[in-house]
N, C-alpha and C positions, 0 to 999 in steps of 0.2 A: 504494500500500500504506500502511496505517495501522493503529493499534491501538485497539480499543474497550476503555475502562476503566470498570468499574462501581464507583461510589463511594457510600459511605454518608456522608451529610451530618452534620457534627458538631453538630447541634442537637437538643435533647431535646424533640421533638414527635412524638406518636404517628403523625401523618399523614406524617411524614418517615422512618418506619421501613421503608425500602425503598431499592433502588439507584437512582441517577441516572447516566445514561451520558454519558461524555465521550470525547474522542478525543485521540490523541497520535501524532506521527510517529516518535517514537523508542521504543526498548524498555527504557528505564531505569526504568520503573515496574513494581512487583511487588506481589503480595498482601502484606499486613502493613505497608504503608508509608502514611504520612500525606501528603496533598497539599493544595495550595491551589487552589480552583476558583472560577469565577464562579457565584454562586447568588442569584437574585432581584436585589435592589438592591445586593448586595455584590459587589465585584470579586474579593475574596479571602476565601473561606470555607474553614475546615478540613474536610477529608474524609478517609475511610479506605478503602483498597482491600481488599475482602474476597474477591475472586476474581482469579486470574491473568488479566491482559489478553488479549484475543482478537485475533489477527492477522487482518486483513481484506485479501485480495488483490485489491482494486479501489480506485479512487480514492475519496476522501472524497465528492466531488461525486456520483459514480455511486451510492454507497451511500445518500446522503441522498435522492437522487431516487427510488431504487428503494423505499425504506422510508417515503418521505414524512415525513421528520423533519429537524430542524435540530439538529446537535450542537455543543456548545461545547468549546473546547480547555482541557485542564488547564493551569493557569498554571505551576506548578513543584512539585517534590517538597520536602517539609519535611525528610524523612529521607534519608540516603544509603544506607540499608540497611533491610531489613524489621525491624520491632519484634516481630512475632509470626511463628512458622513455621506450617506447615500443620497440625501437631498442635494448637497452641493456638488456631488459627482454628476447627478442628473442635470443640474444647472450648467455645469461645464460642457456637457454634451449639447445642450440647447444652444449655448453661445457659439460653440464650434459650428453647429449646423446652420445657424442663422447668419453669422458674420463670415462664414466661409474661411475660417482660420484653421491652422493646424492646432492640435490639442495641447502641445507643449506651451505654445504662446498663450493660449487661454489659461492654462493652469498657472503660468507665471504671474498673472495679474491677481490671482487669489491670495498670494503669499507675500510675506515680508522677505527681504533678501536672504535671510538666514535659513528659510524653510522652503525656498524654491526647489523644484525637482531638477536641479542641474549641479554639476560638480563644484562650481564656484561657491555654492551655498555653504560648503563645509569650511571655507575660510572666513566666513562672516561670523559676527558675534553669536555665541550660543548661550545656553543657560549658565548663569553664574551662581555658585553655591558657596555657603560658609558652614563650618562645623559648629554646632551648638551642643553644649553639654546639658543633659537633663538628669534628674534624680530618678533612679529606678525604685518605685514605691514597693515593689514585691521583694526586695532584698533587705533583710534586717541587719543592722550593724551597730556597734557601740563606738562611735567616732571619738578620737582624741580632740583636744581643744582646736588644733589647726584644721583638722578635717571638719569639725562642726561649723567653724567660721565659713569655710568654703561652701558647705552644704546650705547654710543659711543664706549666703549670698546668691547661690544658684536658685534657691526656692523663691527669692524675691521677684524673679523674672518668670512671667507666665509661660513663655515659650523656651525657657532655658537661657543659659549665658553663653555668649560667643567664646569659643575655645581660645581664640587669640588674645582675649582680655584677661585670661587667668594667668597670674604670675607664679602661683605656687605649683610649679610643674611636677615636682616629686610627689606632692600630696595628690594632685590630679591623677597621676599615673597609677598610684596605689589604689585609689578609689575606682578607677576604670578597670584595673586588673581584678579587683574583688567583685566587680559587677554592680557596685552601689551606684556608679555613674555610667551612663552610656552616651555615645555621641551620635547625633543625627545630622544629616545634611539638610540644610534649609535653603531653598532658592532665594536669591537676593534680587530685589526689584530695582530696576533703573528708571522707574517712573516717578517723577516728582509729585509731591502732594499738590492736589488741586486747590486753588483758592476758592473759598466758599464764604457765604455771608448768611446771616439770619434774615431772610426776606419775609416780608409780611404775606400771610395767605391772601389770595385774591379771589374775588367772585367774578364769574363770567357774566357778561351782559346777557340780556334775553336773546339777542341775535347769536352771540357766541355759544350760548347754551343750546340753542336750536341746532346749530351746526355740529356741535359735539354729539348730540343725541342722534342726529341723522346718520353720522358716520358709524357710530357704535351699533345702532339698531338695524341698519340696512343690511340686506343680503348681498349687496354689491361688494366687490373687492378693491376697485380702483375709484378714487374720488378726486375731482378737480376742485380744490378749495380756492375759489376766486374771491380775493378780499382786497379792497382798495387799500392803498398805503395808509397805515395807521389804524386799521380796523381791528387789530388784535389777533392776528393769526398765531403769533407765538403763544399766547395764553391758551388757545385751543390746542396747540401742539402739547403743551405741558399737561393739560387735563387729559388728553388722549393717552399720553405716556403713562400717567398715573393710573388710568383705568386698566391698561394692559399689564402693567407691572403687578397690580393687585391680583390679576388673573394668572400670575406667575409666568408671564410671557415676556419675551425679549423685544427690544425696540432698537431700530436703526434710524438715525437722523442724519440726512445729508445736507451739507451747505455748499454753495458754489465756490467759495474762496477760503483759503487757509486762514486769512485774517478774521473770518467770522467764527471760527471754532472756539476762540477764547470766550467771546460773549455767550455763545450757546452753552458751552461747557460750564461756565460760571452759573448760568441760570439753572440748568438741569441739576448740577451737583448741589446747588444751594436749596432747591426745592425738594430733591429726593436724596435721602441719605444712602444712596446706592453707589456701588462702585461703577464709575463711568470710564470707558476706554475711548481714547482719541486716536484716530488713524488718519494721517495725512503725510504727504511727501516731505515735509520739513523736519520730521522726527529723525533722530539718529537710528541707525540699523538696530542697535541694541534695544532701544525703547520700542521700536516696532515689533521686535521679537517678543519682548515681555508683554506688550499689550495683546498680541495675538494669543499667547498662552493663557492670559487671564480670561479672554473671551472663550477660548476653546474649552477650558475647564469649568466654565459656568460662573466664574467669579465676577464677571461684568455682564450685566443684563441690558445695559444701555451702551450703544456704540455711536459715537458722533464723529463725523469726518467728511472729507471730500469724496469724489466719486468712487474711489477704490474701496471705500468702507462698505459698499454694497455687498462685497464678497465676505464680510466678516462672519466667522462661524458661530453666530449667535444661537444659543439653545432656545428651542421652543419659540421661534420668531412669531410675533403677533402683529407688529406694526412697523411700517416703513414710512418715514416722513421725508419728503424731498422739498426743501425750502427754496424759494426763488427758482421754481422749476423751469422758468423760461431761459435760464442761463445756458450759454453754449459751453460752459465749463464741464457740464455733465457728459459731453461727448469726448471720448478718447481720440487723440490725434495721431495715433500710430496703431499698428496691428496689436490686438484684434479689433480696433476701431469700434468698441462697444459704446452704447449709450446707457448710462446708469439708470435712466428712466425705463428703458426697454428691459434691462436686466431685472429691475425691481418687479416688473410685471411677471417676468418669468419665475422669480422666486415666489411671488404670490400664487401663481398657478400650482407650483410644486408644494409649498408649505402652508398655503391657506392664509398667509398674512395679509392684512389690509394695507393698501398703499394710498397715501394722501399726498397729492401734488399741490403745493401751495404757491400762489403768485398773485400779484396785483395785475400783471400783464401776461397771462398765460401764452405759451407757444400757440401759434395759429393752429397747428395741427391738433393740439390737445383741446383747444376750445371747440373745434369742429367735432372731435370725438365725444366731447361732453354733450354737445347739441344733438348728436345722433344716438345718444344713450349708451355708447361704448364705455364711457366713464360716467359716474354719477356726479352731476354738478352740485356744488355747495357754495353758497354765497355769503359774503360779509360785505354789506354795502355802506355801513355807517362807520365813519371815522371815530375812533375811541380815544378820548382825552387828547385830541389834536386840534390845533388852531387851523381852521380851513381857509383862513383869510390870507391869500398869497397874492403878491404883486408880480406879474411876469412882464419883463421888459426885453424886447429884442433889440440888439445893438447892431446896426448895419456897419460892418467893417469896411465897406466900400466908401463910406461917407468920411471924407477927410476931416470934417468938423468933430468927429468922434475920436480923433487920434492926436496925440502929442508927439511931434517928430523927435523929441528928446527922450522919449520912453521907448521901451520894448513895444513892437507892433502888436503883441498879444495883450497889452494892457490899454484898454480904451479909457477915455476920460471919464465916462459914466462909471466904469468899474472902479477906478482909483478913488473917485469921489465916494462911492458906496462903501468901499473898504474903510476909508478914513472915518466916515460916519459911524460905522460899526465899531471901530476901535474906540472912538469917543464914548459910545454907549456901553462899552465892555461886553459886546456880543461877538459871537464867533462867525467865521467865514470859511466856506469850503470852496475850493477851486478844482475843477476837473479838466485834465488833459490826458487823453488816452494814448500817450506816447512817452516812454521812459527815456533816460539818457539826457545828455546836454544838448547835442545837435545831431540831427539825422544825416547831415551832409558835411563832409570835411573836404574843402576845395582849395586847390593850389591858387595862390594869388597871381602867380606869373603866367602859367599856361592854361589855367582853368580846368585842369584834370581833377575829377572827383575820385577820391580814394575808395576803391571797392574791395570786396572780399575776394581773395584768390580762389576760394572754393565755390562761391555762389554768384560772383559777378554782380553784386548789388552793393549800394553804398554802405560803408561802415559807419556805425553810430559812434560819435565821440562822447566819452564819459569823462567829465572833468575831474571828479574826485579821485579817480584812480589813474587818470592820464592814460587811458587806453582807447584804442579804436576797436569796436566790438561788432561782430555780426550777430544780429538777434535771431538768425535762423539756424546757423550751424555751430555757433559758439566760438568761432575763430576770433582771436584778439591779438593785437600788437600794440606795443607802447607808442604813444604819440610824441613822447619826448624825443626831440632831435629827429623826428621822422623826415625823410628826404623824398621829395617827389622825383619822378622819372626825369624831370628837367633840371634836377639838382637844387631846386628851390626848397627852402625850409619855412617859407611863409605860407600860412594857410588861413582860409576864411572858415568860420564855423557857422553854417547856415541852418536855419530852421530851429525849432524849439522842442525840447523834451521837458519832463518834470524837473530834472536837475537844474536846467537853465532858468526855468520859471522860478524855482526856489531861490536862486541867486538874485534874480531881478526883484523878487519880492523883498528880500532883505535890504536891497539898495533903496527901494521906494518907501519901505516902512521899517526903518532901522530900529525902532523901539518895540516892534511887535515880536511876539514869540511865535515862530513859524515852524511847522513840521512837514515832512514829506513822507509819502507812503506809496511805494510801487514795488514791483517784483525784484528790483535791484536791492531793496532792503531785505536781504536774504535771511537774516537771523530771526527766528520765531520770537526770541526774547525782545529784539528791537521792535518788531511789529507790535508786540503786546504793549511795550512802553509807549510807542507813538499813539496808539489808540487810547490807552489809559490816560495819557497826558491830555489828549484832546477832550475825552469824555468828561474828565474832571474839571475842565474849564481852564486848565493851566496854560494851554496854548491858545493863541488868538486865531491863527489861520492854519489850515491844512491844505496842501496841494497833493493831488494823487491821481492815479489812473483809475480804471473802473473798480479797483479794489475798494475805494471809498464810497462807491455809488450804491452798494448793495447791503441791505439788511442792518445798517447801523442806526442807532437811536441816540442822537446828540441833541438834547433839549435846549441848549444854549445857542444853537445855530439859527441865525435869522437871515443870513445872506449866502446864496449858492450861485456860482457862476460856471458856465460851461465855456471854456476859452476858445474852443474850435469845434463848434457844433456840426460842421459840415463833413468832418473827416471821414466818418464811417459810412456816410451816404455814398461816397465815391468808390467804395469797394466793389470789385467785379464779382458779385454774388447775388443770387436771388433773395438772400436773407438780409441784404443791406438795410432795407426799410425797417424790417422787424427788429433787427439788432440796434439800429439807431433809436427807434421808438422806445425799446426796452431800457436802454442805457439812460436816455434823457428823462423819461418819465420816472424811473427809479431815483435818479439823482435829484430831480425836482422835489421828491418827497422827503429829502433830507432836511430841508429848511422849514422852519415854522412848525415844529412838532409839539411844542408845548404852548405856553401862553404868549410867546413872541410871534409877531406877524412875520411871515416869510417873504423875502424878496428874491426873485430868480432873475438872473441876467443871462441872456443867451447871445453870445457873440457869433455872428454868422455873416457870410457873404451872400446868402440867399434868404433874406428875412421873410419872404412870402412863401417859402416852401411849406406845403401843407403837412408833410410828415412832422416837421419840426414844430409847427403850431399845435398839432394834435398831441404830440408828446409833451410839450410844455404845459398844456392844459390837462394832461393825463386823461384824455378822452379816448379810452381804449376801445369802446364799442364802435365809434365812428372809424377809428383806424382799422379795426378788425374787418369791418364791412368793405372799406376801401381796398385793403390789401387782398381780400378774397377775390375781388374783381380782377385785380392785377394777376394773381396766381392762376385764376381760371383762364385768362386771356393767353398766358404763355404756358399753360399746363405744367405748373409746378405744384408740389405738395400743398394742400391735401388732395388735389385732383389727380395726381399721379404719385408714384413712388420712385425713388432714385437709387441708382447704384453708380458709384464713382470708381472707375478703374484707373489706377495710376501705374504707369510703366516707368521704371527708372534703371539707369545703368551708367557705367563709367565711359562707355563708347557711344557717341551720339548716333552713328549710323545704325548700330545694333538696336539701340533704344527705339529709333524710328521704325526699323524693320519689324520688330516684335509688336509694336503698336498697330501696324497694318496687318500683321498676321491675326491679331485679335479682331480687328475690324472685319476682316473677311470671314472669320469664324462666326462672329455675331450675325453678320448679314445673312449667312446661310441658315442659322438657327431661328431667326425671328421672322422669317418670311410670312408665316400664317398666324402670327401672334400679335397681341396688343402691346408691342414693345417698339420704342423708337430709339435709334442710335445716333449720337452726336460725337464727332471727332473721328480720328485722333486730332488733338489740338495742342498748342503750346500753352502751358499754364502761365499764370500771372508772374510767377518767379520760375523760370525754366531750368535753372541750374543751381543746385544747393549742395554744399559740402562735397564738391567734386563729382556729383552725379547729375546726369541730364534727365529731364522729366518730360513725359508726354501723358495725355489723359484722354479718356473716353467717358461719356456719360450715357447711361441707359435710363429711359423713362418707361415705366411699366405699370400695368393695372392689376395684374394677378401674380402673387408670390408663387403660386403653384406652377405658373408658366416660367417664371424667372429663375427659381431656385435650381432646378436640374441643369439649366444651361450654365449657371455659374459653377456648379460642381464639375462640369466637363472641362473647365479651364485648367484643371490640375494637370492634364496631359501636356498642355502647351507650356505650363510653368516648369514641369520637369524636363521637357525637351529644350528649354532655353534658360538654363540655370545661370548663365552669365548676366541675365537681365531679370530684375525683380518685377513681378506682377502683383500689385496690391489691390485687394477688393474692399471697398468701403461701402457697406450697405447703410442706407439712410444717412448720407453725408450731411454735414452742416454748412458752414460758411465757405468751405473750400470747393463746393460744387460749382460747376460752370454757371 
């Protein structure tokens, strides 16, 4: 008798995206565990068990002879327990099938670096233990004075005393040898204590109570909670979490930005004396490992994080909350290109958890689904404890009377005047510019050459604080100090504006103001926390930031908010440009005037009559929704069709183009009698990134049953053209044509 164990090899090769069969004589291996197996020239390669081993009631020799095969033996288990249960294994299969990815890349998004099913995981931080000494109550002894002192000291500590803190080594050894004391290994946590406060209990308004009851009592599993800014969606989230925790069920809360995890974790840990785990990319590998183990062992029933937290192994999952569900941050921008909202619905189907999608400006496609009854709509239409009196002013940046030639062109006269008035009144100001760095263009004064990335052939962004020129696409950077142009000039113009430059200009214009900056260049989680805490407490007068500051924050002392360049996102070459512009502006408008203060909103634009900007400024979602639906229907974009974005990339331009046309011919043959349209191949907005050339195709389709098998057949083309990557992005976001 022996066991057949089917193992997925932990190597990212399309040809290895299948099971390899090994044998074992013991039953200690189970699905969801990592193992080390011989594979090829390697004696120990990481693998992952995706099926429960099969018991074979004959000898290994008989089985091999009967099936004319030779099986290798599993070397050993990497884990003592499964890392994924059957539900999450089923989820991985669903994601693989829908997003057309290989299984290894799907599994990699489930785990922190230390637990991924690949060889490199073994070099990442693992569990950390310390020896603690405890008293064995079953052993009687008559201790001498020195021994009694040590025993008394150990008994003062509920979980024993750390061995390294005991100085009486001879006495310790004697008591250990006699069995009076024993040593146990205790895992040490690298998770810092969470800041909490004694917050007052809150009562829901009648409208909030109705929304809560509707979600809890309905037989539906997916809800679209459409609540205007300030309507109290967070209070509903808290009450829902409380309800499911009392039912001994787990809760996952997703937020779109790392910067929002601090506020949410503070709220949830203060209201619930539960252990809460945080998962996001800013954490150290060691902390990610410890957080995952806490969740896996059921020590944390609440998980809060950005999109990857949707894979957390929460026990008895009952509720998934996705806050600011309109955000494009929930869509992964590399393989397997998953959307956390789609994955949440998959988990709901498997585990029966309820999903609540919350937003003041829902995604167009989700609003349509709610209207069609695919999701159950829930509404919060009344602003709760918010001043609704807002003054909205459009500033025409084409009008020279609005500009002072001695100032930065991003600072209009009305804006500077409004900030001065705010400073006098000791009220706070928020400024939004969705572009980081100091200057997006570094140009030679003598020959006019613009310094570009050698990998991507796009302009390098100048970052003044670190004196580097940086590519925001591939990460390439070079020092700007003594940088020499091809014409041998060392004189450069710094053109355009990013948050770093605006921050500098603000300090020049308002030398006595306390100003803070927040964008993704502020990489430390601790610094982000300090910036937000400083501004929330009223210590800072002005904050300048990217879209990070536009979402989900509640700053009661903010009375002035200004969008410095409202037109920027409207110009992006994507069908989502209007929706993303509307979301960003309408969310940011909601940051001002949230308490007793009257809010003033300044919108600097070169197209002051643009209807999208006007609707966003007035937060008129319904009119925007109806207008955008007409536009989508005209050009047949979601929700009237579905999209698949095919990306072809390679280091050789000709091979990349050749493969893109091989794909085109393949699709043309397959879609002849189907409701599928093909566009491309075309050159993308940025055609060359990190040394690779890109081409793209777009498919619009009506039926997934027609589209899915065609996408499956691409695998043969991918294997036959291994020198060129073919990436499949199902339900693409902003990057679609």
